[in-house]
C-alpha positions in Angstrom: -6.4 -14.6 1.7 -4.7 -14.6 -1.7 -5.1 -10.8 -1.9 -3.5 -10.5 1.5 -0.5 -12.5 0.4 -0.2 -10.4 -2.7 -0.4 -7.2 -0.7 2.4 -8.5 1.6 4.6 -9.4 -1.3 4.0 -6.0 -3.0 4.7 -4.1 0.2 8.1 -5.7 0.3 8.8 -4.5 -3.2 7.4 -1.0 -3.1 7.9 -0.3 0.6 4.4 0.6 1.7 1.7 -1.6 3.1 -1.1 0.7 4.2 -2.5 1.6 0.8 -2.5 -2.1 -0.1 -4.1 -3.5 3.1 -6.7 -0.7 3.9 -8.9 -1.5 0.8 -8.9 -5.2 1.8 -9.9 -4.3 5.4 -12.6 -1.9 4.1 -14.3 -4.8 2.4 -14.5 -6.7 5.7 -17.0 -4.2 7.1 -15.0 -3.5 10.2 -15.6 -0.5 12.4 -13.3 2.5 12.3 -11.3 1.4 15.4 -11.2 -2.2 14.2 -9.9 -1.1 10.8 -7.2 1.0 12.3 -6.1 -1.6 14.9 -6.1 -4.4 12.3 -4.1 -2.3 9.9 -1.6 -1.4 12.7 -1.2 -5.1 13.6 -0.7 -6.1 9.9 1.9 -3.3 9.3 3.7 -4.2 12.5 4.0 -7.8 11.4 5.1 -6.9 7.9 7.7 -4.4 9.1 9.1 -6.9 11.6 9.4 -9.5 8.9 11.2 -6.9 6.7 13.6 -6.0 9.5 14.4 -9.7 10.1 14.9 -10.3 6.4 17.2 -7.4 6.0 19.2 -8.4 9.0 19.6 -11.9 7.5 20.8 -10.2 4.3 23.3 -8.2 6.3 21.8 -4.7 6.2 23.8 -2.4 8.7 21.0 -1.1 10.8 23.3 0.3 13.4 24.9 2.6 10.9 21.4 4.1 10.4 20.3 4.2 14.0 19.9 8.0 14.0 17.6 7.7 11.1 15.6 4.9 12.6 15.2 6.9 15.8 13.7 9.7 13.7 11.3 7.3 12.0 10.2 5.9 15.3 9.7 9.4 16.8 7.7 10.7 13.9 5.7 7.5 13.8 4.7 8.0 17.5 3.9 11.6 16.9 1.8 10.7 13.8 -0.1 8.1 15.8 -0.8 10.6 18.5 -2.1 13.2 16.0 -4.1 10.5 14.2 -5.8 9.4 17.4 -6.7 13.0 18.2 -8.2 13.5 14.7 -9.9 10.1 14.7 -11.7 10.9 18.0 -13.1 14.1 16.5 -14.2 12.5 13.2 -17.7 11.1 13.0 -17.9 7.4 12.0 -19.8 8.2 8.8 -17.0 10.5 7.6 -14.2 8.1 8.3 -14.6 5.8 5.3 -14.8 8.5 2.6 -11.8 10.4 4.1 -9.9 7.1 4.4 -10.5 6.3 0.8 -9.5 9.8 -0.3 -6.2 9.6 1.7 -5.4 6.1 0.4 -6.1 7.2 -3.1 -3.9 10.2 -2.7 -1.1 8.1 -1.3 -1.4 5.6 -4.2 -1.4 8.5 -6.7 1.8 9.8 -5.2 3.5 6.4 -5.5 2.4 6.1 -9.1 3.8 9.6 -9.9 7.1 8.6 -8.2 7.4 5.5 -10.3 6.7 7.3 -13.6 8.8 10.3 -12.7 12.0 8.3 -12.7 
């Protein structure tokens, strides 16, 4: 539970939750579908809390509605593509591919931090 709280706090600071929560879920021994669904639920909750927090702080979301619409549209498209890929991917290949993708995403974030 402490790692979950830490992942939540870090996701607020660095802006990404998936690379932080997926390794925690992987250790739980969930199936591929359970891992994806649980991660989606966690991210939905985290992002909802972020939106509420930013609204309280006065962030002008309406000024960025066109950008938010783009985020939502690409998120839906990505979910659709991910579902198609997941359904063709054998269960035994899922974990190594997931770990590779998460490692790549983490590496990109580290490079971004040190490139500043």
